[in-house]
C-alpha positions, 0 to 999 in steps of 0.5 A: 872398591876405592876408600871414598866408595867404602865411606859413601856406601857405609857412612850416613851424613850427620852421624858423629863419626871418625875422621878419615884420611884417604891416602893415594899412591901407595901400593896398599892403600889404607883408611887411617883413623885420626881420632879415637874412642874406646868403641872404635878401638873395640871395633878394630880389635874385633876386626883384626880378629875376623880378618885373621880367621878369614886368613886361615880360611875358617868361617865367622858366625858373627862379630859384634860390639855390645854391652854387658850388665855393668855397662861395659863395652865388649866385643867378640868374634864367633867363628867355627874353629872346628879343625883349626890348628892350635897354631892358627887359634894362637895367631887368631887370638893375638890378632885383636891386640895387634890391630890395636897396636898398628892403629892406635899404638896401644899394646893392651889386649884382651886378658882372655885373648892372651889366655887362649893364645897361651893355651894354644901355644902350649898345645903346639909345643909345651916345652917352647910355647913362649917361642910360639907365642912370639912367633904367632905375634909376628904372624898376627902382625903380618896379617894386620899389616898386609890387610890394613884397608880391610880392617879399617873398613870392617871396623868402620862398619862394625862400629856403626852397625854393632853387629855383623854375620858372616855373609856380611863380613864375606861380601865386604872382603870380597869388595875390598881385597883378597886375604893372603893365607895366614903364616904357616906354623914353625917347624919345631922339630930340633932341626927346624928350630935350630934353622929358624934361629940361625935365619932369625937375624936375616929374615925375622919378618922385617917389617914385624922386627922393625916395628918391634923396635920403633915401639921399644920402651925405655929400660930401667937400669935394674933391668938391663942384665935380663934385657941383654940375655933376652937379646942373646937368647933371641939371637939379636945380640951376641956375647961378644957384643956386651963390651960395646952395651957396657960402654955405651950404657952400663958404664954411664951414669944413665938410669934408664935406656932404649938399646936397639939393634941396628939394621942394615939393608944391602943388595949386590949386583955382580960387576959384570951384571952392573956393567951390563945394566949400565951399558943398557941405560938400565942400572938406575932403574934396577937400583930404584927397584931395589930401593922401592922393594925396601920402602915397601917392607917398611910400608913407606911410600915408593919413590916416584919413577922418572 
């Protein structure tokens, strides 16, 4: 189902709705919401939760937007969590905040969601719950990025209807796209943790890594030492890099800064392979393919073929 068909099916003429932009020409098309209010944000928040639940293969009883006795607007997704791993519960709890971050650049989330996520993260690994939370956040972000069109459509319908039962959500999922299975939980054995740390700089959920640093806020000078220790602990920086940090930041008059790691993406062909591709007139096509692979990872439009 195309975006136009979704809107035709679920929108009603004359209603005061969000302005939607239809995008074409990309591998994963999406609905981008341009004007927001709190009701829409709640709808996106709950839609992201719902998609994460489905990504781990569990049934949903219902999703709804409602108001409490004080008139405060709330949302909830009630799902059959029996049999779900603590890892899956952690990711599901964090998905709502990642949905708001992806659509609105809003990092706020439900206090209850974070408390549930932290509780489940401790059940996964009580000694490394902070690392579990970070990995689960990256997993939730990946689910959101992989299912933006579905989250947009689900939020649109939920905002309009207030409540969707599980069967309605399933029908919408089946009409739009198949949800990829949610990322598996990390190997928290000593060997697994060590391997993960060594690989983190190389394949730290590339899109999530870039998204994290794009949204990095200014760091006040008083917090720079702790900030640097965090970079070292996450294997993003090495102790020998501190000299450059001090030169560019500490030894200046700056009161705040936004230090970010650099990112370099490369792909190498062996000389004999490159020469063979060139002789066949296929080298430019091969280069274009790798460039498009990078652009897709960044969520950008592919370059057009000749």
